[in-house]
N, C-alpha and C positions, 0 to 999 in steps of 0.2 A: 321541327319533325315533319319529314314529308307524310303525306296523306297516306299513301300505301305502307309506311311503316307504322304508324299509329292504329292502323286498322288490323294489324298482324296480332293475333292471339299466340302468346307465348307460354309453352309449358316448361317448368323449371324444376330442377333437384338440388338439393342442398346436402353436401357431403362435409361433415366436420366433426371431429371428435368431441368437440366440446359445445356442451347444451346452451351455453350463454352466447357462442358465436353463432349457433344455428338460429337461435331466437332472434339475435339482432338482424341477420340477413331476412329472416322470415317477416318481420315487421317492416323492413324497409321495402320489400318486394310485394307486401299486400297493399301498399299504398297506391299501387299501381293496377288499375282495373283489368288492364289487358294480359296481366300475367297470373299465371295459376300453378301454385305450387302442389306438385303432384306427390311429392315425397321431401322427406328429410331422413338422413342416413347418418348415423355416428360411427359407422365403422367403414375403412376402406376395403375391407374383405366383403363386405355385402354389398358394397356399391355396384361392381360390375353386373351383377345378375339384375338389380334393380333397374340401373339404365336401360339394359338390353329389353327388359320387359316393359318398361314405361315409355322409352324412346323420347326423351325430353328435347326440346329444342335448346335449351340453356342450362349448363351445369356449373354450380359454384362449388369449387372444390378446394379443401384445405390441403396443404402440403405435407406436413408434418402429421402423422397419424400412426400409431403403435400398429406393427405387423403388417401394414400395408399402406404406403403414403401415396400421396396423389399421382406421383409418376407411376408407381406400380399401377395403379387404377387405369391409367390411360393405355398402358402397354397390354393389361389384361382385355381391356374394351377391343384393341385392334381398330377394325373398321367400323365398330358401333360406337366410335366417340360421337357425341352430338355435335351438332354445326357451330355453337359457340361455348367455350370453357373458359370460366374465369377463375384463376388461382386466387385463394385468398389465404394469407399467411402473415406471420409477424417477424419473419425472416426476410431480408431485402437480397441474400446471397444465392436465393434460387430463380431469380428473375430469368437470366439468360437462359438456363435451362427450360425454364418455363414457356418461353416463347419459341425454342428450338422443338419442344414437344407439341407445339400446335397452339398453345393457349391463345386466347384473344386478348385478355388483359391481365393485369397482375395488381391485385389490391393487397397494399400492405396494411396490416393492422397497428393502431387504431385510424381508420380513414374517416373523413366527414361525408355529408350528404351530398355534397358537389361532386366529390371524386367518385362515389358510388353511382350518381346519376350518369357521370361519363361513361362509366364501364357499362351500364345499362343501355346507354345510347349505343354504344359500339357494337354491343350485342344484338340489338333490335335491328341495327343496319344489316349486319352480317347475315341474320336469321332471313330478313325480308329478301335480302340479294338471294340468299341460297334456294328460296321458294319461288324465285321467278326463272330459275337457271333450267337449262334442258336436264334431263336425267343423268347423262354423262357427256362430257366434251368428245366430239369426234374430231374437228378439227381445231387449230389454234392460229390465230393472226401473229404474224411476226413482222414487226416494222425494222427496215434496214435501208440506209440510204435514200430516204424520202419516198420508198416504195413499201407496200403491204404485201406479203405473201402468205398463202394458207398453207398449213404444215398439218398433215395426216396423224393424229395422235399414235395410231398403231405403228408409224415409221421411227417413233423416238425408239432409240437403243438403251440410253438412260438419262438421268437428269441428276444435275450437280448444284448445290446451293453456292451462291456467290453474294456474299452480304444480302442486299435486297432484291437480287436478282436470281433468275433461275437458268442454268446453262443447259440447254437442250442438244443433246449429242445424237446426230443423226449420221449414220454411216461415216464419212470421213469429213462432215461439217458440223460446226457448233453454232446455234443460235441462242442469243441472249433474250431473254423474257423479263420485263419489268414487273415481276410477282415473286414472291416469297415461297420457298420450297413447299411449306407448310400449306399455304393457301392454293397452292396448285394440287397439291395431293388429294384436298377434298373433292376437286373435280374429276379426277382420274377414276376409271374404272378398276376398283380393287381386284377383279378377275384378272386384270392384264398387268397391273402395275403392283410393287411391293417397296415399301421403304426397307432398306437393309442398313442404314446408317443416319445420324440426324442429319447429314449433309448429302443424302444419296438415295436416288429411286431408281430401280430398274424396272425395264419390261421383262416379264416373266417369260416371255416367248423368246427373249434372246439369250437367258441363262443356259449355258452348257454344262456347268458342274461347279464344284467347290475346290480350291487348293490352299494347302497350308503355306502361309507365309513362313518366312525366317523366325520371325518371333513368336510362332506357334498359334497365331491366329488366323481364322479363315478367311479366304478372300473369294468372291462371286466372280466365275470365269465366264465372260460372254462369248458368242459366237465370234464377235470380231477381234477375239483375243485380248481383250480389256480386262483388266483384273481389278475388281472393286472391293475394299475392306468391307467385311460383315461385321457389324457391331454385335456384341453379346446381347445387348438389350432388343436386338431385333431378330433373333436367331429363329425364336419360337414362331414369330410371324411368317418368316421365310419358309418354316419347315411346314406350316399350316397350309400356305399358299401353294407349295410345290407337292404336298402330300407326300413328303418324304421325312426321314429322321436324319438330322444332322449329327454325327458323333460329337462327344465332348471332347474338348482339347484338354491338356494337361495345364 
């Protein structure tokens, strides 16, 4: 562990509807003197307000909870998602969706101390990194053919996920960046950029309107006439950012 990481104080919230699961996580976290558990929550419905109020660095989040599951919690939080989110569940089929939603790690119950320590190490590194970052990115370095060019964030029209890369679409050009779209989203100004699909982020200044596709789903129309699919799970977020109400589709 680097000195700057070990000195970082971390606040954490545990969200799990099973008391025993919350107790187990709490016991493990209390072994680390640099971590402060600021709250434990047994309901996904109550979690968003608690997270917004306490603003933790780290969130341990159960996937399956009645009425409001872990993915619902992240959707309701929007831009208020903590820097590090670790999903905890007994079901492995949600792993891909968890990482697409921006989770840092995915603990599969039952897990041993070594696996928990690894998740905590990753969280600590991410939180320490976040605390050393400038408030918002204004420029980004693009490596291409042995050269490095600097791209203004405001020039990006939209961003597309491509495995572990992000494709930055700027006018008629596309730049490849070796970062996941979820990592990049954390550094973007939420007043300027909005996620509209698990694999797409748009520059709100480039949004011209919405259009219905042949299958009855909305597409986001950009000024350059590009049409990007709007996922239903991100519709409310786009509504909020644009300050308009998107009519429901049939």
